[in-house]
C-alpha positions in Angstrom: -18.0 -19.5 31.8 -18.5 -15.1 31.5 -18.0 -14.3 27.6 -16.2 -10.6 28.1 -15.7 -8.3 24.4 -12.9 -6.8 24.4 -12.4 -3.7 23.5 -9.1 -2.5 21.5 -8.6 1.1 22.4 -6.8 2.5 19.8 -3.5 4.9 20.6 -2.9 8.3 20.3 0.8 8.1 19.2 1.7 7.1 15.1 0.5 7.2 11.6 -1.9 5.6 11.1 -4.1 6.7 13.5 -3.8 10.3 12.9 -6.7 12.4 10.7 -6.8 10.3 7.1 -5.8 14.7 5.3 -2.7 15.2 7.9 -1.6 11.8 6.6 -2.5 13.1 3.0 0.2 15.6 3.8 2.7 14.3 5.1 3.2 12.5 2.8 2.8 14.8 0.1 5.6 16.0 1.8 8.1 13.1 1.5 7.0 12.7 -2.5 7.7 15.8 -3.4 11.3 16.1 -1.2 12.3 12.9 -3.2 11.7 14.3 -6.8 13.6 17.8 -5.5 16.2 15.9 -4.8 16.4 13.2 -8.0 15.9 10.3 -6.4 11.8 9.6 -7.8 11.2 7.7 -10.1 9.1 7.7 -13.1 8.0 5.4 -15.4 7.7 6.3 -18.8 5.0 4.4 -20.8 7.1 1.2 -21.6 7.9 0.7 -18.4 4.4 1.4 -17.3 3.0 -1.8 -19.5 5.4 -4.2 -18.4 5.0 -3.4 -14.6 1.4 -3.6 -15.8 1.8 -7.1 -17.3 4.4 -8.2 -14.5 1.6 -7.8 -12.8 -1.3 -9.2 -14.2 0.5 -12.7 -14.2 1.7 -12.7 -10.9 -2.2 -13.0 -10.6 -3.2 -15.0 -12.3 -0.7 -17.7 -11.5 -1.7 -16.8 -7.9 -5.3 -17.7 -9.3 -4.7 -21.2 -10.8 -2.5 -22.6 -7.6 -5.4 -20.8 -5.5 -7.9 -23.5 -7.0 -5.8 -26.1 -8.0 -5.5 -26.2 -4.2 -10.0 -27.0 -3.4 
């Protein structure tokens, strides 16, 4: 039996295969367009604080579940 190492050929298509700098340029255009059209959401400090609280609770809950299963 011969072991073959398969090499995956990277696709030359799509966003993920682009140069990181070009990805940032395209993403930046999308953000600017959303703000210009009024569809972008900007957190105020109270909303940001609440979002951080929720994320912290979810992270701790996941960690507790993981240790309980071990």
